[in-house]
C-alpha positions as CSV (number, residue, x, y, z in Angstrom):
1,X,-12.1,4.0,-83.0
2,X,-10.7,4.7,-79.5
3,X,-13.3,7.3,-78.8
4,X,-16.0,4.7,-79.0
5,X,-14.4,2.0,-76.8
6,X,-13.4,4.3,-73.9
7,X,-17.0,5.1,-72.7
8,X,-17.9,1.4,-72.8
9,X,-14.9,0.5,-70.5
10,X,-15.9,3.2,-68.0
11,X,-19.4,2.0,-68.0
12,X,-18.2,-1.5,-67.2
13,X,-16.3,-0.3,-64.2
14,X,-19.3,1.6,-62.8
15,X,-21.5,-1.6,-63.2
16,X,-18.9,-3.7,-61.3
17,X,-18.7,-1.1,-58.5
18,X,-22.5,-0.9,-58.1
19,X,-22.6,-4.8,-58.0
20,X,-20.0,-4.9,-55.2
21,X,-22.0,-2.3,-53.2
22,X,-25.1,-4.4,-53.7
23,X,-23.4,-7.6,-52.5
24,X,-22.2,-5.8,-49.3
25,X,-25.6,-4.4,-48.7
26,X,-27.1,-7.9,-49.0
27,X,-24.6,-9.2,-46.5
28,X,-25.5,-6.5,-44.0
29,X,-29.2,-7.3,-44.5
30,X,-28.5,-11.0,-44.1
31,X,-27.3,-10.4,-40.4
32,X,-23.6,-10.6,-40.9
33,X,-22.8,-7.9,-38.2
34,X,-19.9,-8.2,-35.7
35,X,-20.8,-10.0,-32.4
36,X,-20.8,-8.0,-29.1
37,X,-17.2,-7.8,-27.6
38,X,-16.3,-10.2,-24.7
39,X,-15.6,-8.9,-21.2
40,X,-14.6,-10.8,-18.1
41,X,-17.0,-10.5,-15.2
42,X,-17.2,-11.8,-11.7
43,X,-20.5,-12.4,-9.8
44,X,-20.7,-10.4,-6.5
45,X,-22.1,-11.8,-3.3
46,X,-22.5,-10.0,0.0
47,X,-20.0,-11.1,2.7
48,X,-18.4,-9.9,5.9
49,X,-14.8,-8.8,5.2
50,X,-12.1,-7.0,7.2
51,X,-11.6,-3.3,6.8
52,X,-7.9,-2.4,6.3
53,X,-5.8,0.6,6.0
54,X,-2.2,0.7,4.7
55,X,0.3,3.1,6.2
56,X,4.0,4.0,5.7
57,X,6.0,2.5,8.6
58,X,9.6,2.0,9.9
59,X,11.0,-0.7,12.1
60,X,12.3,0.4,15.5
61,X,14.3,-1.6,18.1
62,X,12.2,-3.1,20.9
63,X,14.9,-1.9,23.3
64,X,18.0,0.1,22.5
65,X,20.9,1.0,24.8
66,X,24.2,2.9,24.5
67,X,26.6,0.9,26.6
68,X,28.7,3.3,28.8
69,X,31.1,2.7,31.7
70,X,30.1,3.6,35.2
71,X,33.7,3.7,36.5
72,X,36.9,5.0,35.1
73,X,39.7,2.7,34.0
74,X,41.8,1.1,31.3
75,X,40.0,-1.4,29.0
76,X,41.8,-4.7,29.5
77,X,39.4,-7.0,27.6
78,X,36.8,-6.7,24.8
79,X,34.8,-10.0,25.0
80,X,32.7,-9.8,21.8
81,X,32.9,-9.6,18.1
82,X,31.4,-6.5,16.5
83,X,27.9,-7.1,15.4
84,X,27.5,-10.2,17.5
85,X,24.3,-11.4,19.2
86,X,24.6,-11.5,23.0
87,X,22.4,-12.6,25.8
88,X,21.6,-10.7,29.0
89,X,24.5,-10.7,31.4
90,X,27.2,-11.6,28.8
91,X,30.5,-9.8,29.4
92,X,31.2,-7.1,26.9
93,X,34.2,-5.2,28.3
94,X,36.6,-5.6,31.3
95,X,38.1,-2.6,33.0
96,X,41.3,-2.9,35.0
97,X,40.3,-4.1,38.5
98,X,43.5,-3.7,40.6
99,X,42.7,-0.2,42.0
100,X,39.1,-1.2,42.8
101,X,40.1,-4.4,44.5
102,X,42.5,-2.4,46.7
103,X,39.8,0.1,47.6
104,X,37.5,-2.7,48.5
105,X,40.2,-4.3,50.7
106,X,40.8,-1.0,52.4
107,X,37.1,-0.5,53.1
108,X,36.8,-4.0,54.4
109,X,39.8,-3.4,56.8
110,X,38.1,-0.2,58.1
111,X,34.9,-2.2,58.7
112,X,36.9,-4.8,60.6
113,X,38.5,-2.1,62.8
114,X,35.2,-0.5,63.5
115,X,33.7,-3.8,64.5
116,X,36.7,-4.5,66.8
117,X,36.0,-1.4,69.0
118,X,32.4,-2.1,69.6
119,X,32.6,-4.9,72.2
120,X,34.9,-2.9,74.6
121,X,32.9,0.3,74.4
122,X,29.7,-1.7,74.9
123,X,31.1,-3.4,78.0
124,X,32.3,-0.1,79.4
125,X,28.9,1.5,78.9
126,X,27.1,-1.4,80.6
127,X,29.5,-1.3,83.5
128,X,28.9,2.4,84.1
129,X,25.2,1.9,83.8
130,X,25.3,-0.6,86.7
131,X,27.4,1.6,89.1
132,X,26.0,5.0,88.3
133,X,25.6,7.0,91.6
134,X,27.6,4.2,93.3
135,X,31.1,5.1,92.2
136,X,30.3,6.5,88.8
137,X,28.8,9.8,87.9
138,X,26.1,10.6,85.4
139,X,28.7,12.4,83.2
140,X,30.8,9.2,83.0
141,X,27.7,7.2,82.0
142,X,26.8,9.7,79.3
143,X,30.3,9.7,77.9
144,X,30.4,5.9,77.8
145,X,27.1,5.7,76.0
146,X,28.2,8.3,73.5
147,X,31.4,6.4,72.7
148,X,29.5,3.2,72.3
149,X,26.9,4.7,69.9
150,X,29.7,6.4,67.9
151,X,31.4,3.0,67.5
152,X,28.1,1.6,66.1
153,X,27.8,4.5,63.7
154,X,31.4,3.9,62.6
155,X,30.5,0.3,61.8
156,X,27.6,1.3,59.6
157,X,29.7,3.9,57.8
158,X,32.4,1.2,57.1
159,X,29.7,-1.1,55.8
160,X,28.5,1.5,53.3
161,X,32.1,2.1,52.2
162,X,32.5,-1.7,51.6
163,X,29.2,-1.8,49.7
164,X,30.3,1.2,47.5
165,X,33.7,-0.3,46.9
166,X,32.1,-3.6,45.9
167,X,29.7,-1.8,43.5
168,X,32.6,0.0,41.8
169,X,34.5,-3.3,41.5
170,X,31.4,-5.0,40.0
171,X,31.1,-2.1,37.5
172,X,34.5,-3.0,36.0
173,X,32.7,-5.9,34.3
174,X,30.5,-4.2,31.7
175,X,27.8,-6.7,30.7
176,X,24.8,-6.7,28.3
177,X,21.6,-5.4,30.1
178,X,19.4,-7.4,27.7
179,X,19.7,-9.8,24.8
180,X,20.3,-8.2,21.4
181,X,22.7,-7.4,18.6
182,X,25.7,-5.2,19.2
183,X,27.0,-2.5,17.0
184,X,30.6,-1.6,16.2
185,X,32.8,-1.0,19.3
186,X,34.0,2.6,19.7
187,X,36.9,1.7,22.0
188,X,39.6,-0.9,22.0
189,X,41.9,-2.6,24.6
190,X,44.3,-0.2,26.3
191,X,42.1,2.9,26.0
192,X,40.8,4.7,29.0
193,X,37.0,4.4,29.6
194,X,35.3,7.1,31.6
195,X,31.6,7.9,32.5
196,X,32.3,11.5,31.4
197,X,33.1,10.5,27.8
198,X,30.7,11.8,25.2
199,X,30.8,8.6,23.1
200,X,29.2,5.3,24.0
201,X,31.4,2.2,24.1
202,X,29.0,0.3,21.8
203,X,25.3,0.2,21.0
204,X,22.9,-2.7,21.7
205,X,19.5,-3.3,20.1
206,X,16.9,-5.9,20.9
207,X,15.5,-7.2,17.6
208,X,13.1,-9.9,18.9
209,X,10.4,-8.8,19.3
210,X,10.6,-5.5,17.3
211,X,8.5,-2.5,17.0
212,X,7.0,-1.1,13.7
213,X,6.1,2.6,13.9
214,X,3.3,3.8,11.6
215,X,2.1,7.3,10.9
216,X,-1.5,8.2,10.4
217,X,-3.3,11.5,9.9
218,X,-4.4,13.0,13.2
219,X,-7.8,13.8,11.8
220,X,-8.4,10.1,11.0
221,X,-7.2,8.9,14.4
222,X,-9.0,11.5,16.5
223,X,-12.3,11.5,14.6
224,X,-15.2,10.1,16.6
225,X,-16.8,8.6,13.4
226,X,-13.6,7.7,11.5
227,X,-12.2,4.3,10.8
228,X,-10.4,4.2,14.1
229,X,-13.5,4.9,16.2
230,X,-13.8,1.3,17.2
231,X,-10.6,1.1,19.2
232,X,-10.2,4.3,21.2
233,X,-8.9,2.7,24.4
234,X,-5.8,0.6,24.9
235,X,-7.6,-2.6,25.8
236,X,-8.7,-3.0,22.2
237,X,-5.3,-2.4,20.6
238,X,-4.1,-6.0,20.8
239,X,-7.1,-7.0,18.7
240,X,-5.9,-4.9,15.8
241,X,-4.0,-7.2,13.4
242,X,-1.0,-5.7,11.5
243,X,0.8,-7.1,8.5
244,X,4.0,-5.8,7.0
245,X,4.9,-5.6,3.3
246,X,8.7,-5.7,2.7
247,X,10.6,-3.8,0.1
248,X,10.8,-6.8,-2.2
249,X,7.0,-7.0,-2.4
250,X,6.6,-10.0,-0.1
251,X,4.5,-10.0,3.1
252,X,6.4,-10.7,6.4
253,X,5.3,-14.1,7.5
254,X,4.5,-13.3,11.1
255,X,1.6,-10.9,11.8
256,X,1.8,-8.5,14.7
257,X,-0.7,-6.4,16.6
258,X,-1.1,-2.8,17.6
259,X,0.7,-2.1,20.8
260,X,0.2,1.7,21.5
261,X,-1.2,4.8,20.1
262,X,0.6,8.1,20.8
263,X,-1.4,10.7,22.6
264,X,0.2,13.6,20.9
265,X,0.3,15.0,17.3
266,X,3.5,15.7,15.5
267,X,3.3,19.4,14.8
268,X,5.5,19.2,11.7
269,X,3.6,16.5,9.9
270,X,0.2,16.5,11.5
271,X,0.3,12.7,12.1
272,X,-0.1,10.4,15.1
273,X,2.3,7.6,15.8
274,X,0.8,4.1,15.9
275,X,3.2,1.4,17.2
276,X,2.8,-2.4,16.4
277,X,4.9,-5.2,17.9
278,X,6.1,-8.3,15.9
279,X,7.9,-11.4,16.8
280,X,11.2,-11.4,14.8
281,X,13.1,-14.6,15.6
282,X,15.0,-14.6,12.3
283,X,15.8,-10.8,12.5
284,X,14.3,-10.2,9.1
285,X,13.0,-6.8,10.3
286,X,15.9,-4.5,11.2
287,X,15.8,-1.1,13.0
288,X,15.5,1.7,10.5
289,X,14.0,-0.5,7.7
290,X,11.1,1.3,5.9
291,X,8.1,-0.9,5.2
292,X,4.3,-0.6,4.6
293,X,1.9,-1.8,7.2
294,X,-1.6,-3.0,6.7
295,X,-3.9,-2.7,9.8
296,X,-7.2,-4.7,10.0
297,X,-9.3,-2.2,11.9
298,X,-12.8,-3.7,11.8
299,X,-15.1,-6.0,9.9
300,X,-18.2,-5.1,7.9
301,X,-20.7,-6.7,5.5
302,X,-20.7,-5.6,1.9
303,X,-19.5,-6.2,-1.6
304,X,-15.9,-6.2,-2.8
305,X,-14.9,-4.3,-5.9
306,X,-11.2,-5.0,-6.9
307,X,-9.4,-1.8,-7.1
308,X,-8.0,-2.7,-10.5
309,X,-11.5,-2.9,-11.8
310,X,-12.6,0.6,-10.5
311,X,-11.8,4.2,-11.1
312,X,-11.4,7.0,-8.5
313,X,-13.4,10.1,-9.5
314,X,-13.1,13.7,-8.2
315,X,-14.2,13.9,-4.6
316,X,-13.1,10.3,-3.8
317,X,-16.1,8.6,-5.5
318,X,-15.5,5.2,-7.0
319,X,-17.0,4.2,-10.4
320,X,-17.3,0.6,-11.8
321,X,-18.9,-1.0,-14.8
322,X,-21.5,-3.8,-14.5
323,X,-23.3,-6.0,-17.1
324,X,-27.1,-5.9,-16.8
325,X,-29.4,-8.8,-17.2
326,X,-29.8,-8.0,-20.9
327,X,-26.0,-7.8,-21.3
328,X,-25.8,-4.0,-21.5
329,X,-22.9,-2.0,-19.9
330,X,-23.9,0.0,-16.9
331,X,-21.6,2.4,-14.9
332,X,-22.3,2.9,-11.2
333,X,-20.9,5.5,-8.8
334,X,-20.4,4.7,-5.1
335,X,-19.9,7.1,-2.2
336,X,-18.3,6.3,1.2
337,X,-16.3,3.3,0.0
338,X,-13.8,1.7,2.4
339,X,-10.6,-0.3,1.9
340,X,-10.5,-4.1,2.3
341,X,-7.1,-5.4,1.1
342,X,-6.9,-4.9,-2.6
343,X,-10.6,-4.1,-3.0
344,X,-13.1,-1.4,-2.2
345,X,-15.9,-2.4,0.2
346,X,-19.3,-1.1,-1.0
347,X,-22.4,-1.4,1.2
348,X,-25.0,0.2,-1.1
349,X,-25.9,0.1,-4.8
350,X,-25.1,-3.6,-5.4
351,X,-27.2,-6.7,-5.0
352,X,-26.3,-10.4,-4.9
353,X,-25.7,-11.8,-8.3
354,X,-24.7,-8.5,-10.0
355,X,-21.9,-9.0,-12.6
356,X,-18.9,-6.7,-12.3
357,X,-16.7,-6.2,-15.3
358,X,-13.0,-6.9,-14.3
359,X,-11.5,-7.5,-17.7
360,X,-11.6,-6.4,-21.3
361,X,-12.0,-2.7,-20.6
362,X,-10.2,-1.7,-23.9
363,X,-13.1,-3.3,-25.8
364,X,-15.5,-0.7,-24.2
365,X,-13.8,2.3,-25.8
366,X,-16.2,4.2,-28.0
367,X,-19.3,3.6,-25.9
368,X,-20.0,0.0,-26.6
369,X,-23.5,-0.7,-25.2
370,X,-23.8,-4.5,-25.4
371,X,-21.3,-7.1,-24.4
372,X,-20.8,-10.8,-24.1
373,X,-19.9,-11.6,-20.5
374,X,-17.3,-14.3,-19.8
375,X,-16.7,-15.6,-16.2
376,X,-13.3,-14.5,-14.8
377,X,-11.5,-15.0,-11.5
378,X,-9.5,-12.6,-9.3
379,X,-6.5,-13.8,-7.3
380,X,-5.6,-12.7,-3.7
381,X,-3.7,-9.7,-5.2
382,X,-6.8,-8.4,-7.0
383,X,-5.5,-9.4,-10.5
384,X,-7.5,-11.3,-13.1
385,X,-6.4,-14.8,-13.7
386,X,-7.6,-17.5,-16.2
387,X,-10.7,-19.3,-15.0
388,X,-10.1,-22.3,-17.3
389,X,-7.1,-23.6,-19.3
390,X,-6.2,-21.1,-22.1
391,X,-7.0,-23.7,-24.7
392,X,-10.7,-23.4,-23.9
393,X,-12.7,-20.7,-25.8
394,X,-14.5,-19.7,-22.6
395,X,-11.5,-19.1,-20.5
396,X,-11.1,-15.8,-18.7
397,X,-7.7,-15.4,-20.6
398,X,-9.6,-15.0,-23.8
399,X,-10.9,-11.6,-22.7
400,X,-7.3,-10.3,-22.3
401,X,-6.4,-10.5,-18.6
402,X,-3.9,-7.8,-18.9
403,X,-6.5,-5.2,-19.8
404,X,-7.9,-5.0,-16.3
405,X,-4.8,-3.3,-15.0
406,X,-4.8,-0.5,-17.5
407,X,-8.5,-0.2,-18.0
408,X,-9.5,-0.5,-14.4
409,X,-7.2,2.3,-13.3
410,X,-8.2,4.5,-16.1
């Protein structure tokens, strides 16, 4: 009994399986294929844009001084708080003045004495000059003239001594040579200050304005056809705009300009020092701070490819993916690209209206040939953002905005 029923059951299963396959085939023949994947695209137009380069940099004081005494004496006053901001001419230290005041008084007395002898010797010389050969000899006249001229010389010597004594007395007031921020004092009241001391009394740095030193490859700076070829002489340096990116990722609000380019190459690094100057009223930039500087070195017409939507190939070539007029994916390779902010500037191989893929790269894995392009937008940082509210089916967010970061960089 069982031997007859078992083949019949097996036959039923086979028939059902064949029916299922037939139904699936009918669905495939009926056009039930998956639609092409969506990718976010932007439409490119030719425009004139700035060419930029980003370099490592460090803030440096506009002026820096080690405050040292010019005369020896005991410190009787420290007139500032460590780390304080001071103006030019503000008193920093006071050196004991008694000895220098006495020296000045002595020099002044010597000057008065020298001045007192002049009138009598002058009158004597003039008298001998009137009666020479009439009661006075030539020798007497010569001696009178010598004494008078020596008295005049004594006066000049005494004047110099008074001036020296006054200078030394003035140096007992140690003042700020320019406005800036003080460091920590290395001496306190009651200690002896001396010009021969190895340590400075205190340091002073001017922070407004402030320099930012950048370091660029010597080959780039010195090349006749490189990106710096447009500003070889100093009259052009002030036209080169410089922006600073701080450690927290924000851009310093006040742009600066290139101030000087070094004429020598650092032998240990092979770089040339470029120096920019910035207004720094709030002292946000501090000496020694490491930053990144972006220089705007020229302007050129071309097409911008966001760096997050491109890949760097061997040899420095840049590749990017485009959507053709029939919605096929096309990969293009570009030579001699230049940097403009967060994008690559391309001058050849692109036409107005070309559609660049900036989003949805993960959907192209496996060699997808046809896609459905969806308009997308790029913000000022080169990142894809929603073109429309996320509730809309046509929004840029529907393509997966996060994919541009991983897919674009490979």
